[in-house]
C-alpha positions in Angstrom: 0.0 0.0 0.0 1.1 3.6 -0.7 1.4 6.0 2.2 -1.9 7.8 1.4 -3.8 4.5 1.4 -2.1 3.4 4.7 -3.1 6.7 6.2 -6.8 6.4 5.1 -6.9 2.8 6.4 -5.5 3.6 9.8 -7.7 6.6 10.2 -10.9 4.6 9.4 -9.9 1.9 11.9 -9.2 4.5 14.5 -12.6 6.2 14.0 -14.5 2.9 14.1 -12.7 1.7 17.3 -13.4 5.1 18.9 -17.1 4.6 18.1 -17.1 1.3 20.0 -17.3 -0.9 16.9 -15.5 -4.2 17.1 -12.4 -4.7 15.1 -13.8 -7.4 12.8 -16.9 -5.3 12.3 -14.9 -2.3 11.5 -12.8 -4.1 8.9 -16.1 -5.4 7.3 -17.4 -1.8 7.1 -14.1 -0.6 5.5 -14.4 -3.4 3.0 -17.8 -2.2 1.8 -16.4 0.9 0.2 -13.1 -0.6 -1.1 -12.0 0.9 -4.4 -11.0 -2.4 -6.0 -12.2 -6.0 -5.8 -8.7 -7.1 -4.7 -8.8 -4.7 -1.8 -12.3 -5.7 -0.8 -11.5 -9.4 -0.8 -8.4 -8.7 1.3 -10.3 -6.7 3.9 -13.2 -9.2 4.1 -10.6 -12.0 4.7 -9.0 -9.9 7.4 -12.3 -9.4 9.1 -13.1 -13.1 9.1 -9.6 -13.9 10.5 -10.0 -11.4 13.3 -13.4 -12.7 14.1 -11.9 -16.2 14.4 -9.5 -14.9 17.0 -6.3 -13.8 15.2 -4.7 -10.6 16.3 -4.7 -7.5 14.0 -0.9 -7.6 13.8 -1.0 -11.3 12.6 -3.7 -10.5 10.0 -1.9 -7.5 8.7 1.4 -9.4 8.4 -0.3 -12.3 6.6 -1.6 -10.0 3.8 2.0 -8.9 2.9 0.5 -5.5 2.0 1.4 -3.6 5.1 4.9 -2.4 6.1 6.5 -4.1 9.2 6.2 -0.8 11.1 2.4 -0.9 10.9 2.4 -4.5 11.9 4.6 -3.9 14.9 2.7 -0.9 16.1 -0.6 -2.7 15.8 0.8 -5.5 18.0 2.0 -2.9 20.5 -1.4 -1.2 20.5 -3.3 -4.4 21.1 -0.9 -5.5 23.9 -1.1 -2.1 25.7 -4.8 -1.4 25.0 -4.0 1.7 23.0 -4.9 0.4 19.5 -7.2 3.3 18.7 -4.5 5.9 19.7 -1.8 4.0 17.7 -3.9 3.8 14.6 -4.7 7.5 14.7 -1.0 8.3 15.2 -0.1 6.0 12.3 -2.7 7.8 10.1 -1.1 11.1 10.9 2.4 9.7 10.3 1.6 8.2 6.9 -0.3 11.3 5.9 2.8 13.4 6.5 4.9 10.8 4.6 2.6 11.1 1.6 2.7 14.9 1.7 6.5 15.0 1.8 6.7 12.4 -1.0 4.4 14.7 -3.1 6.5 17.7 -2.3 9.7 15.9 -3.4 8.0 14.8 -6.6 7.0 18.3 -7.3 10.5 19.6 -6.6 11.8 17.1 -9.2 9.1 17.7 -11.8 9.3 21.5 -12.0 13.0 21.7 -12.8 12.6 18.9 -15.4 9.9 20.9 -17.1 12.1 24.0 -17.1 15.0 22.1 -18.5 12.8 20.6 -21.2 11.6 24.1 -22.2 15.1 25.4 -22.3 16.4 22.6 -24.6 13.3 22.8 -26.8 13.8 26.5 -27.3 17.5 26.0 -28.2 16.6 23.1 -30.5 14.1 25.1 -32.5 16.5 28.1 -32.6 19.4 26.0 -33.9 17.5 23.8 -36.3 14.8 26.3 -37.7 16.0 29.8 -37.2 19.8 29.5 -37.8 19.5 27.8 -41.2 17.3 30.7 -42.4 19.9 33.3 -41.4 22.7 31.2 -42.9 20.8 31.1 -46.3 20.3 34.8 -46.2 24.0 35.4 -45.6 24.9 33.1 -48.5 22.7 35.1 -50.8 24.4 38.3 -49.6 27.8 36.8 -50.3 28.7 36.4 -46.6 29.2 33.4 -44.4 29.0 32.6 -40.7 32.4 32.1 -39.1 33.7 28.5 -38.8 33.5 28.8 -35.0 29.8 29.7 -35.2 29.1 26.9 -37.7 30.8 24.4 -35.5 29.0 25.6 -32.4 25.7 25.4 -34.2 26.3 21.9 -35.4 27.4 20.7 -31.9 24.5 22.5 -30.3 22.0 21.0 -32.7 23.2 17.5 -32.1 23.5 17.9 -28.3 20.1 19.6 -28.0 18.5 16.9 -30.2 19.9 14.1 -28.1 18.9 15.9 -24.9 15.4 16.5 -26.2 15.0 12.8 -27.2 16.2 11.7 -23.7 13.8 14.0 -22.0 10.9 12.9 -24.2 11.7 9.3 -23.3 11.8 10.1 -19.6 8.5 12.0 -19.9 6.8 9.0 -21.6 8.2 6.7 -19.0 6.8 9.0 -16.2 3.4 8.9 -17.9 3.6 5.1 -18.1 4.5 4.9 -14.4 1.7 7.3 -13.4 -0.8 5.3 -15.4 0.1 2.1 -13.7 0.2 3.7 -10.3 -3.4 5.0 -10.8 -4.4 1.5 -11.7 -3.1 0.3 -8.3 0.0 -1.5 -9.7 3.1 -0.6 -7.8 6.4 -0.5 -9.7 9.0 -1.4 -7.1 11.9 0.0 -9.0 10.3 3.5 -9.2 9.6 3.5 -5.5 13.2 2.6 -4.9 14.3 5.4 -7.2 12.1 7.9 -5.4 13.4 6.7 -2.1 17.0 6.9 -3.3 16.5 10.5 -4.4 14.8 11.4 -1.2 17.5 9.8 1.0 20.5 11.2 -1.0 19.2 14.8 -1.5 20.3 17.7 0.6 17.1 17.7 2.6 17.6 14.0 3.6 18.8 14.9 7.1 15.7 17.0 7.7 13.4 14.3 6.5 15.1 11.7 8.6 14.8 13.8 11.7 11.1 14.4 11.0 10.5 10.6 10.6 12.6 9.9 13.8 10.6 12.3 16.0 7.3 11.1 14.5 8.2 7.5 15.3 9.3 8.3 18.9 6.0 10.3 19.5 3.9 7.3 18.4 6.0 4.9 20.4 5.6 6.9 23.6 1.9 7.4 23.1 1.4 3.6 22.6 3.3 2.8 25.8 6.2 1.2 24.0 9.6 1.2 25.7 11.9 3.9 24.5 14.7 1.7 23.4 12.2 -0.4 21.3 10.9 2.8 19.7 14.5 3.9 18.8 15.2 0.4 17.5 12.2 0.6 15.2 13.3 4.1 14.0 16.7 2.7 13.2 15.1 0.0 11.0 13.0 2.6 9.1 15.5 5.4 8.5 18.0 4.9 5.7 19.7 8.2 5.7 23.3 7.1 6.6 24.4 9.8 9.0 21.1 9.9 11.0 20.9 6.1 11.0 24.4 5.8 12.5 23.5 8.2 15.2 20.2 6.4 16.0 22.1 3.1 16.3 24.5 4.8 18.7 21.6 6.2 20.6 20.1 2.7 20.9 23.4 1.4 22.3 23.5 4.2 24.8 19.9 3.3 26.0 20.8 -0.4 26.3 23.7 0.5 28.5 21.4 2.4 30.9 21.6 6.0 29.7 18.4 7.9 29.7 16.9 9.2 26.5 17.9 12.8 26.9 21.6 12.0 27.6 21.6 9.4 24.8 20.3 12.0 22.3 22.7 14.6 23.6 25.7 12.2 23.3 24.9 11.2 19.7 24.2 14.9 18.7 21.0 14.0 16.8 19.5 17.1 18.2 21.2 20.4 19.3 20.3 23.7 20.8 16.7 24.6 21.4 15.5 21.2 20.1 17.5 19.4 22.7 16.3 21.8 25.4 12.7 21.0 24.4 13.4 17.3 24.8 14.9 17.9 28.2 11.8 19.8 29.4 9.5 17.2 27.9 11.4 14.4 29.6 11.1 16.1 33.0 7.5 17.2 32.6 6.3 13.9 31.2 5.3 15.5 27.9 7.8 13.8 25.6 5.2 12.7 23.1 3.9 16.2 22.7 7.5 17.5 22.3 8.4 15.0 19.6 5.1 15.7 17.8 6.0 19.4 17.8 9.6 18.7 16.6 8.2 16.5 13.8 6.0 19.3 12.6 8.9 21.8 12.8 11.2 19.6 10.7 8.4 19.0 8.2 7.9 22.8 7.8 11.6 23.3 7.5 11.9 20.6 4.8 9.0 22.2 2.9 10.7 25.6 3.1 14.0 24.1 1.9 12.3 22.5 -1.1 10.6 25.8 -2.0 13.8 27.7 -1.7 15.6 25.3 -4.0 12.8 25.7 -6.6 12.9 29.5 -6.2 16.7 29.5 -6.9 16.4 27.1 -9.8 13.9 29.2 -11.9 16.0 32.4 -12.3 19.0 30.2 -12.9 17.3 28.6 -15.9 16.1 32.0 -17.2 19.6 33.4 -17.0 21.1 30.4 -18.8 18.5 30.7 -21.5 19.0 34.4 -21.9 22.8 34.1 -22.1 22.6 31.2 -24.6 20.1 32.9 -26.9 22.0 36.2 -26.6 25.3 34.5 -27.7 23.6 32.8 -30.6 21.9 36.1 -31.8 25.2 37.9 -31.4 27.0 35.3 -33.5 24.3 35.8 -36.2 24.3 39.6 -36.0 28.1 40.1 -36.3 28.2 39.1 -40.0 25.2 41.3 -40.7 27.0 44.3 -39.1 30.0 43.5 -41.4 27.7 43.5 -44.5 26.0 46.8 -43.5 29.4 48.4 -43.0 30.6 47.2 -46.4 27.4 48.6 -48.1 27.9 51.9 -46.2 
């Protein structure tokens, strides 16, 4: 399941449990409005298995459609009697995951469109406009310089290849989007998006957002802190933050409290660390981690927006300079002709 679908599922289960409806009955209700026959059959089967006595975690794992994190937290929720709280927290978590994924996709899509337009303009200019000027000069008894001719030839070939590559990538993106809308998940595309997300400059911010969100859910559900940190280590792939989380887990196992462990590993600094200290002493750690998660999400959004804002004028400047140089190379022979006539 995709993040948006996971969020919707967890939220529906949370609402139904809060209304006092049994888990098997709730799953049956969710199945009634399933968007596909496959999803409906899966939910009905889950309802039947829960009615027969299987735990929600066991049923979720058996479908092989839910990530291990959801399975584990469902188990914790049932064991601690906080399943409704856990499912609502998971709904919020995956809703934010989906939002961030969409923001990253948009951050990639917009520059690609700008690059495509830049290459298209240059391709048309070099293949359609320049030959007209060259023909006019030949009629007037003048020629473009050898350097200009070579630059035009190289530019035409390069822009043609780039245009073909971008068109191929665009068609591939449409193909992927079509299959995604049909409910078919292409694993390699998900891995590519994950790779881009983890290796980008905003990876650290996203990893911290995910880490704080997981800790908030763990504390709300009554899960031991070291277990929550352990789960976070399994879910976060960004290398630097992952190493620090593993170190934090080792500190907790050795008997260090959470605040000192986080301070020693330098996952958080400054005001963020002070908030964790206050939350630890006041018993409001879950609220603190929730707030930190929102803060990191907002900072990641701002970072994405700032990168897009810087990219647009850069592309405009490149286009203006390139077109200006081409026009200058075309106009110089014309100036020479006008001078000779004069």
